[in-house]
C-alpha positions as a Markdown table, in Angstrom:
| # | Residue | x | y | z |
|---|---|---|---|---|
| 1 | Met | 68.0 | -122.8 | 94.6 |
| 2 | Leu | 66.7 | -124.5 | 91.0 |
| 3 | Ala | 68.7 | -122.5 | 88.0 |
| 4 | Gly | 71.9 | -124.4 | 88.1 |
| 5 | Phe | 69.6 | -127.3 | 87.2 |
| 6 | Ser | 68.3 | -127.5 | 83.9 |
| 7 | Pro | 65.2 | -127.5 | 82.5 |
| 8 | Ala | 63.6 | -130.9 | 82.5 |
| 9 | Arg | 64.8 | -131.4 | 86.4 |
| 10 | Arg | 63.5 | -128.4 | 87.2 |
| 11 | Arg | 60.2 | -129.3 | 85.3 |
| 12 | Leu | 60.7 | -132.3 | 87.2 |
| 13 | Leu | 60.8 | -130.5 | 90.5 |
| 14 | Leu | 58.3 | -128.2 | 90.5 |
| 15 | Ala | 56.0 | -131.2 | 89.8 |
| 16 | Leu | 57.1 | -133.1 | 92.6 |
| 17 | Leu | 56.8 | -130.0 | 94.8 |
| 18 | Gly | 53.4 | -129.8 | 93.4 |
| 19 | Val | 52.3 | -133.0 | 94.9 |
| 20 | Val | 53.8 | -132.5 | 98.1 |
| 21 | Val | 51.9 | -129.6 | 98.7 |
| 22 | Ala | 48.4 | -131.2 | 97.3 |
| 23 | Val | 49.1 | -133.8 | 99.5 |
| 24 | Val | 49.8 | -131.0 | 103.0 |
| 25 | Leu | 46.9 | -129.0 | 101.9 |
| 26 | Ala | 44.4 | -132.8 | 101.5 |
| 27 | Val | 45.7 | -133.6 | 105.0 |
| 28 | Ala | 45.8 | -129.9 | 107.3 |
| 29 | Val | 43.1 | -128.5 | 105.8 |
| 30 | Pro | 40.1 | -131.1 | 107.3 |
| 31 | Leu | 42.5 | -131.2 | 110.4 |
| 32 | Leu | 42.1 | -127.0 | 110.3 |
| 33 | Thr | 39.2 | -126.9 | 109.9 |
| 34 | Arg | 36.7 | -129.8 | 111.0 |
| 35 | Asp | 34.6 | -129.1 | 114.3 |
| 36 | His | 36.2 | -131.3 | 117.4 |
| 37 | Arg | 33.2 | -131.3 | 119.8 |
| 38 | Arg | 31.5 | -134.7 | 118.3 |
| 39 | Pro | 28.0 | -133.8 | 118.4 |
| 40 | Val | 25.9 | -136.2 | 120.8 |
| 41 | Pro | 23.2 | -137.7 | 119.7 |
| 42 | Ala | 20.0 | -137.4 | 121.2 |
| 43 | Ala | 19.3 | -140.2 | 123.9 |
| 44 | Asp | 16.1 | -142.4 | 122.6 |
| 45 | Gln | 13.7 | -141.3 | 125.4 |
| 46 | Ser | 11.6 | -144.2 | 125.7 |
| 47 | Thr | 13.8 | -147.0 | 126.4 |
| 48 | Pro | 15.1 | -146.4 | 130.0 |
| 49 | Gly | 18.3 | -147.8 | 131.1 |
| 50 | Pro | 19.3 | -149.7 | 134.9 |
| 51 | Val | 19.4 | -146.1 | 136.9 |
| 52 | Leu | 22.9 | -145.5 | 138.9 |
| 53 | Leu | 22.5 | -143.2 | 141.9 |
| 54 | Val | 25.3 | -140.6 | 143.0 |
| 55 | Pro | 25.7 | -139.9 | 146.4 |
| 56 | Gly | 26.5 | -136.2 | 148.0 |
| 57 | Tyr | 29.2 | -134.9 | 149.5 |
| 58 | Gly | 30.4 | -137.2 | 152.7 |
| 59 | Gly | 27.3 | -139.3 | 152.6 |
| 60 | Ser | 27.7 | -143.1 | 152.3 |
| 61 | Gly | 25.1 | -145.4 | 149.7 |
| 62 | Ala | 23.6 | -145.6 | 152.0 |
| 63 | Ala | 21.6 | -142.2 | 152.0 |
| 64 | Leu | 19.6 | -143.9 | 148.9 |
| 65 | Ser | 19.7 | -147.7 | 149.5 |
| 66 | Ser | 15.7 | -146.7 | 150.1 |
| 67 | Leu | 15.4 | -144.7 | 147.3 |
| 68 | Ala | 17.4 | -147.8 | 145.5 |
| 69 | Asp | 14.9 | -150.4 | 147.3 |
| 70 | Arg | 11.4 | -148.5 | 145.9 |
| 71 | Leu | 13.1 | -148.1 | 142.0 |
| 72 | Thr | 14.0 | -152.1 | 142.2 |
| 73 | Ala | 10.3 | -152.6 | 143.6 |
| 74 | Ala | 9.0 | -150.9 | 140.1 |
| 75 | Gly | 11.5 | -153.1 | 137.9 |
| 76 | Arg | 14.4 | -150.9 | 137.7 |
| 77 | Asp | 17.5 | -151.8 | 138.2 |
| 78 | Ala | 19.2 | -149.7 | 140.5 |
| 79 | Thr | 22.8 | -149.1 | 141.6 |
| 80 | Val | 24.2 | -147.5 | 144.7 |
| 81 | Val | 27.6 | -145.8 | 143.4 |
| 82 | Ala | 30.5 | -145.8 | 145.2 |
| 83 | Val | 32.1 | -142.8 | 145.5 |
| 84 | Pro | 36.3 | -142.0 | 147.1 |
| 85 | Gly | 36.0 | -140.7 | 150.3 |
| 86 | Gln | 32.5 | -140.1 | 150.4 |
| 87 | Gly | 32.5 | -138.0 | 147.9 |
| 88 | Thr | 34.6 | -135.4 | 150.1 |
| 89 | Gly | 37.7 | -135.7 | 147.8 |
| 90 | Asp | 38.4 | -134.7 | 144.4 |
| 91 | Leu | 34.4 | -134.7 | 142.4 |
| 92 | Arg | 35.9 | -135.6 | 139.5 |
| 93 | Ala | 37.9 | -138.7 | 141.4 |
| 94 | Ser | 34.4 | -139.6 | 141.7 |
| 95 | Ala | 32.7 | -138.6 | 138.7 |
| 96 | Ala | 35.6 | -140.8 | 137.6 |
| 97 | Ala | 34.1 | -143.7 | 139.9 |
| 98 | Leu | 30.8 | -143.1 | 138.5 |
| 99 | Asp | 32.0 | -143.6 | 134.7 |
| 100 | Ala | 33.3 | -146.9 | 135.8 |
| 101 | Ala | 30.0 | -148.0 | 137.4 |
| 102 | Val | 28.4 | -147.0 | 134.0 |
| 103 | Asp | 30.9 | -149.0 | 132.2 |
| 104 | Glu | 29.8 | -152.5 | 134.5 |
| 105 | Val | 26.3 | -152.0 | 134.5 |
| 106 | Leu | 26.3 | -151.6 | 130.7 |
| 107 | Ala | 27.9 | -154.5 | 130.3 |
| 108 | Arg | 26.4 | -156.4 | 132.8 |
| 109 | Thr | 23.0 | -155.5 | 131.3 |
| 110 | Gly | 23.7 | -155.1 | 127.7 |
| 111 | Ala | 21.5 | -151.8 | 127.8 |
| 112 | Arg | 22.7 | -148.7 | 125.4 |
| 113 | Ser | 21.9 | -146.1 | 127.8 |
| 114 | Val | 21.5 | -145.4 | 131.5 |
| 115 | Asp | 20.0 | -143.0 | 134.1 |
| 116 | Val | 21.3 | -141.2 | 136.9 |
| 117 | Val | 19.9 | -139.7 | 139.7 |
| 118 | Gly | 22.9 | -137.5 | 141.4 |
| 119 | Tyr | 21.9 | -136.3 | 145.5 |
| 120 | Ser | 23.5 | -133.1 | 146.6 |
| 121 | Ala | 27.0 | -132.8 | 145.4 |
| 122 | Gly | 25.8 | -136.3 | 143.4 |
| 123 | Gly | 24.4 | -133.9 | 140.6 |
| 124 | Val | 27.8 | -132.1 | 140.4 |
| 125 | Ile | 29.4 | -135.3 | 140.2 |
| 126 | Ala | 26.8 | -136.7 | 137.1 |
| 127 | Arg | 27.7 | -132.9 | 135.5 |
| 128 | Leu | 31.0 | -133.2 | 135.6 |
| 129 | Trp | 30.8 | -137.0 | 134.1 |
| 130 | Ala | 28.3 | -136.3 | 131.3 |
| 131 | Ala | 30.6 | -133.1 | 130.5 |
| 132 | Asp | 33.8 | -135.8 | 130.2 |
| 133 | Gly | 31.8 | -137.3 | 127.9 |
| 134 | Gly | 29.5 | -139.7 | 129.6 |
| 135 | Ala | 26.6 | -137.6 | 128.1 |
| 136 | Asp | 26.5 | -140.1 | 124.9 |
| 137 | Arg | 25.3 | -142.9 | 127.2 |
| 138 | Ala | 23.3 | -141.3 | 129.2 |
| 139 | Arg | 18.9 | -141.6 | 128.5 |
| 140 | Arg | 18.1 | -139.2 | 132.1 |
| 141 | Val | 20.3 | -137.1 | 134.7 |
| 142 | Val | 17.8 | -136.2 | 137.9 |
| 143 | Thr | 19.7 | -133.9 | 140.0 |
| 144 | Leu | 18.2 | -133.8 | 143.8 |
| 145 | Gly | 18.9 | -130.7 | 146.0 |
| 146 | Ser | 22.4 | -130.4 | 144.0 |
| 147 | Pro | 24.3 | -127.4 | 144.5 |
| 148 | His | 24.8 | -126.5 | 140.2 |
| 149 | His | 25.7 | -123.2 | 141.3 |
| 150 | Gly | 27.5 | -123.8 | 145.0 |
| 151 | Thr | 26.4 | -123.5 | 148.7 |
| 152 | Thr | 27.1 | -120.4 | 151.0 |
| 153 | Val | 27.9 | -123.3 | 153.2 |
| 154 | Ala | 31.2 | -124.1 | 152.1 |
| 155 | Asp | 31.9 | -120.3 | 151.7 |
| 156 | Leu | 31.8 | -120.3 | 155.6 |
| 157 | Ala | 33.2 | -123.7 | 155.8 |
| 158 | Thr | 36.6 | -121.9 | 153.9 |
| 159 | Ser | 36.3 | -118.6 | 156.1 |
| 160 | Tyr | 35.8 | -120.4 | 159.2 |
| 161 | Ala | 37.1 | -124.1 | 159.4 |
| 162 | Pro | 39.5 | -124.4 | 156.2 |
| 163 | Thr | 40.5 | -127.7 | 157.6 |
| 164 | Glu | 37.3 | -128.8 | 158.0 |
| 165 | Cys | 36.9 | -128.2 | 154.4 |
| 166 | Pro | 38.2 | -130.4 | 152.1 |
| 167 | Asp | 38.9 | -130.7 | 148.5 |
| 168 | Gly | 35.3 | -131.4 | 147.5 |
| 169 | Cys | 33.9 | -128.5 | 149.9 |
| 170 | Arg | 35.8 | -126.3 | 148.5 |
| 171 | Gln | 34.6 | -127.1 | 145.3 |
| 172 | Leu | 31.1 | -126.8 | 145.9 |
| 173 | Thr | 31.9 | -122.9 | 147.0 |
| 174 | Thr | 29.9 | -120.4 | 145.5 |
| 175 | Asp | 33.2 | -118.8 | 143.7 |
| 176 | Ser | 34.7 | -122.5 | 143.1 |
| 177 | Asp | 36.9 | -122.4 | 139.7 |
| 178 | Leu | 35.1 | -126.4 | 139.2 |
| 179 | Leu | 31.5 | -124.8 | 139.2 |
| 180 | Ala | 33.0 | -122.3 | 137.1 |
| 181 | Glu | 34.4 | -123.9 | 134.8 |
| 182 | Leu | 30.9 | -126.5 | 134.7 |
| 183 | Asn | 28.8 | -123.4 | 134.2 |
| 184 | Ala | 30.3 | -121.9 | 131.0 |
| 185 | Gly | 28.5 | -122.2 | 128.1 |
| 186 | Asp | 26.0 | -125.0 | 128.2 |
| 187 | Glu | 24.8 | -126.2 | 131.8 |
| 188 | Thr | 23.2 | -129.8 | 129.9 |
| 189 | Pro | 24.6 | -131.1 | 127.4 |
| 190 | Glu | 23.3 | -132.4 | 124.6 |
| 191 | Gly | 22.1 | -136.5 | 124.9 |
| 192 | Pro | 20.5 | -137.0 | 127.6 |
| 193 | Thr | 17.3 | -135.4 | 129.5 |
| 194 | Trp | 17.9 | -133.0 | 132.5 |
| 195 | Val | 15.2 | -132.6 | 134.8 |
| 196 | Ser | 16.5 | -131.0 | 138.8 |
| 197 | Ile | 14.3 | -131.5 | 141.8 |
| 198 | Trp | 14.9 | -129.5 | 144.8 |
| 199 | Thr | 13.1 | -127.8 | 148.2 |
| 200 | Thr | 12.5 | -124.7 | 148.7 |
| 201 | Ala | 13.5 | -125.3 | 152.4 |
| 202 | Asp | 16.8 | -126.5 | 151.5 |
| 203 | Ser | 19.2 | -125.4 | 154.5 |
| 204 | Thr | 22.9 | -126.9 | 153.1 |
| 205 | Val | 22.0 | -126.1 | 150.0 |
| 206 | Thr | 22.2 | -122.3 | 149.6 |
| 207 | Pro | 20.4 | -120.6 | 148.7 |
| 208 | Pro | 18.0 | -123.4 | 148.0 |
| 209 | Glu | 18.1 | -121.3 | 144.1 |
| 210 | Ser | 21.4 | -122.2 | 143.7 |
| 211 | Ala | 19.8 | -125.9 | 142.5 |
| 212 | Glu | 18.3 | -124.7 | 139.4 |
| 213 | Leu | 19.9 | -125.6 | 136.1 |
| 214 | Ala | 19.4 | -124.3 | 133.0 |
| 215 | Gly | 18.2 | -126.1 | 130.6 |
| 216 | Ala | 16.8 | -128.4 | 132.5 |
| 217 | Leu | 13.1 | -129.2 | 133.5 |
| 218 | Glu | 13.0 | -127.3 | 136.9 |
| 219 | Leu | 11.0 | -129.2 | 139.7 |
| 220 | Pro | 11.0 | -127.4 | 143.3 |
| 221 | Val | 8.9 | -130.1 | 145.3 |
| 222 | Gln | 6.7 | -126.9 | 146.7 |
| 223 | Ser | 5.4 | -126.8 | 143.0 |
| 224 | Val | 3.9 | -130.0 | 143.5 |
| 225 | Cys | 3.5 | -129.9 | 147.1 |
| 226 | Ala | 3.2 | -126.4 | 148.3 |
| 227 | Asp | 2.7 | -127.6 | 152.0 |
| 228 | Ser | 5.8 | -129.4 | 151.7 |
| 229 | Thr | 8.7 | -128.9 | 154.6 |
| 230 | Val | 11.2 | -131.5 | 153.0 |
| 231 | Pro | 15.0 | -130.4 | 154.6 |
| 232 | His | 18.0 | -131.3 | 152.1 |
| 233 | Gly | 19.0 | -134.6 | 154.2 |
| 234 | Gln | 15.5 | -136.2 | 153.5 |
| 235 | Leu | 15.2 | -135.5 | 150.0 |
| 236 | Pro | 16.3 | -139.4 | 148.9 |
| 237 | Thr | 14.0 | -140.8 | 151.8 |
| 238 | Asp | 10.5 | -138.3 | 151.5 |
| 239 | Pro | 8.1 | -140.6 | 149.6 |
| 240 | Leu | 6.7 | -137.6 | 147.8 |
| 241 | Val | 10.3 | -137.0 | 146.2 |
| 242 | Gln | 10.9 | -140.8 | 145.6 |
| 243 | Gly | 7.5 | -140.1 | 143.5 |
| 244 | Met | 9.0 | -137.7 | 141.5 |
| 245 | Val | 12.0 | -139.2 | 140.5 |
| 246 | Leu | 10.1 | -142.3 | 139.9 |
| 247 | Ala | 7.8 | -140.4 | 137.6 |
| 248 | Glu | 11.3 | -138.1 | 135.6 |
| 249 | Leu | 12.5 | -142.2 | 135.5 |
| 250 | Ala | 9.2 | -143.1 | 133.2 |
| 251 | Ala | 9.8 | -144.1 | 129.8 |
| 252 | Gly | 9.5 | -140.7 | 127.7 |
| 253 | Asp | 10.5 | -137.1 | 127.9 |
| 254 | Pro | 10.2 | -135.4 | 131.5 |
| 255 | Val | 6.9 | -134.8 | 133.1 |
| 256 | Pro | 6.2 | -131.2 | 134.1 |
| 257 | Leu | 4.5 | -132.8 | 138.0 |
| 258 | Thr | 2.1 | -129.7 | 139.3 |
| 259 | Ser | -0.5 | -129.5 | 142.0 |
| 260 | Ala | -2.4 | -131.7 | 140.3 |
| 261 | Asp | -0.2 | -134.7 | 140.9 |
| 262 | Cys | 0.1 | -133.8 | 144.5 |
| 263 | Ala | -1.7 | -136.4 | 146.4 |
| 264 | Arg | -1.0 | -139.4 | 143.7 |
| 265 | Leu | 2.9 | -138.9 | 144.6 |
| 266 | Arg | 2.5 | -138.8 | 148.1 |
| 267 | Gln | 0.5 | -141.9 | 148.2 |
| 268 | Gly | 3.0 | -143.6 | 146.2 |
């Protein structure tokens, strides 16, 4: 192609071509080698922020009002998040509502991070939010009786009453695509610290061990008070469980509670 040009013009074209190649490589190589998984810095555990409480499937904010009141009495800024359709629709939409609530509370308080308590499916919503970028604005995430690996109750609903099992219900089955994606790899993204509180007497999240969360501090209620029979529906209002939540939202790292703490936490 260059044969028809004079030697001087060929040298000029080759020089220009060399400049173009150098520019292309300078732009392309960083793009090809860059790790797009931006590392999330660990949150400052010494400074608790405002608390956002996320309701579960089919539940209203009223289920968490007692816990919110106790947090407020302890001097914390506590907000119950309003999720669309009482959490029965696509859980991703509820995660978007949580994101908007976090924006509002950070703007209102001037805090740098939040603590999130997700009850039942609310814990899954909190995880969806964290996985979609929320992790860099959270100090601590506490899940409360959450079906992280699905519940056979939802399996039964899809089999025997499919018209009564909307999107949010289907997303909580044990073979849910949403949960499979959420649990692939790291179940607890970097940034916040994670705590999972659950009850072995759960007949809604079945098996109860579905509430276990890899990478979190695991706290079955019965590991603190062996005689507790608190069911799923009473987790947010049970004085012992509330005491455990408050302990895990305190300044510093999550606390590995034991039976030595039973009486103190029950008394509030």
